[in-house]
N, C-alpha and C positions, 0 to 999 in steps of 0.2 A: 702424478708420475712417481713421486716419492713413495706413496703407499704401495704402488705396484712393485717397486724395487724391493721394499721391505718384505712384501708378500712372497716374492720370488726367492729371497734369501731364506725365509722361514721354510718354504717348501723344499728348498735344496737341503737344508739341515734335517728336515723330517725324512728325507729319502736316503740319508747316510746308511741306515741299516740295510737298505737294498743292496749295498755293495757286498754284503755277505753272501749273495746268491751263488757265487762261484766256489764257495768253501764247501768241503765235503764233511759229512758226518760219519764217524766210525761206527755208529750204532747200527747193527745189521737190520733192526726193525725199520729204521728210516729208509734204508736202501730198498727194501721190499715194497715200499710205498711210493717210489719214484722221487723221493725227496733229494737224494744225493746223486751225483753223477758218477758213473763208473769211469775207469781209466779210458782215456782216449775220447771221452765225450766232449763235445763243444760247450764251452761255458756260455756261449751266446744263444744256444737253443736247448735249455733244460727240458727234461721230459715232464709233461703235464698229464696227469691221469684224467680220464673222462669221468666227470662227476655223475652221480646217480640221477639227480633231477630235483626240481624245486620241492621244498618242504620235506625232503627225505634225509635220513641220517647219513652223513658222510664221515667215515672214521679217519682220524689222523693217528695212525699207530694204534696202540692199546690205551692211550691216556686221554684222548680228546675225541669229540665228534662235533660236527657243526651241521646246521640247517641253513639253507639260503633261499631267498625269494626276493622278488621285486615288490615295491610298494603298490604297484599297479601293473596291469598288462603292458609290456613294453610296446611303445609306439613312438612316433617322431616326437622329439623333445627330450626332456630329462626324466629318467626313471631312477629311483633310488634302490640300489642293491643292498639288502639287509642280510647280515650273517649273525646267527646266534651260536655262540660257542659254549660247549658243555664239557665238564670233566667226565671221567668214566662212570662216576656215581650218578650222573644226570643233573648235577648242579651247574648253574650258569657260571661261566668263567670269563675272565678278561686277561688271562695269563699270556696270551700270544699277541704278536703284532701281525697284521694282515696287510699285504700290498696287492693291489689289483691293477690289471690293465685290460683294455678292451679295444676292439677294432673289427674290421670286416676282413675275414680271411681271403676273400676274392680280390680285395684291393689293398694288399699289404702296404703299409706306410701311408696310405691316403687319409685314413681316419683314425689311425692308432692314437691312443691316449697317452701311451708311455706308462711307466709304473707310478701308481698313486697310492698313498697310504689311506687305509680306511680310518674313519674317525669314530670314536666311541660316543654314544649318547648317554644320557643319565640312566637309562634302563640297562646299559651294558651291551647294547646292540652295536655291531660294527656296521658303518654306513659308507657307501661309495656312490656318488652321483654318476650315472652313465648317460652321456649325451649322445642320443641317437639322431644322426643328421640325415639319414636316408634309409629307404626301404631296402631290405635284403637280409642276408644271414650275418649275424654278429657273433663274436666269440669273446668270452670273458675268461681271463686267466687269473688265478688266485695263488698267492704264495704266503704260506704261514711261517712266521719266524718266531723262534724261541732263543733268547740270549743272542740275538743278531745272526742266528744260523737258520737257514731254510730247512724246515722239518717236513714240509708237505707242499706239493704243487698239484693243483687241479684246474680243469677248465670245463666250460660248458658252452653250448651254442644255442642261439634262439633266432627266430626269424620275425622280422617286422613287415 
């Protein structure tokens, strides 16, 4: 029980950067990529851009791009979502923090994961376990943070 409480405290501390979601960026490049919300936008439902697809370059402004894929074809159980981040020169980067959430759009709230930080492995890959508990359409939402500010939001769907 003690270990569980300690783990929850560590997780809560790791999610503090997520509180920056509602902050706006004044950089016009960010706004064109859906990262910041315009006046009157709800801070509870930020805009998420539809991502291109597995193993394809997805640009974050002009400075970074990323490639995402699962470690295996998604099916019931846990699949690991892997993101590789690159700078504009094509060099691997770990400059950003990434937060992800997943759930079933048709059953909002029933299987939602809530925001979870990606973990970096030794190779510099960002990893997030995705627990798939039933067949159907799933959606993953990604938020990229730099200096605790959201600079890009994207989402993709897949079917199990």
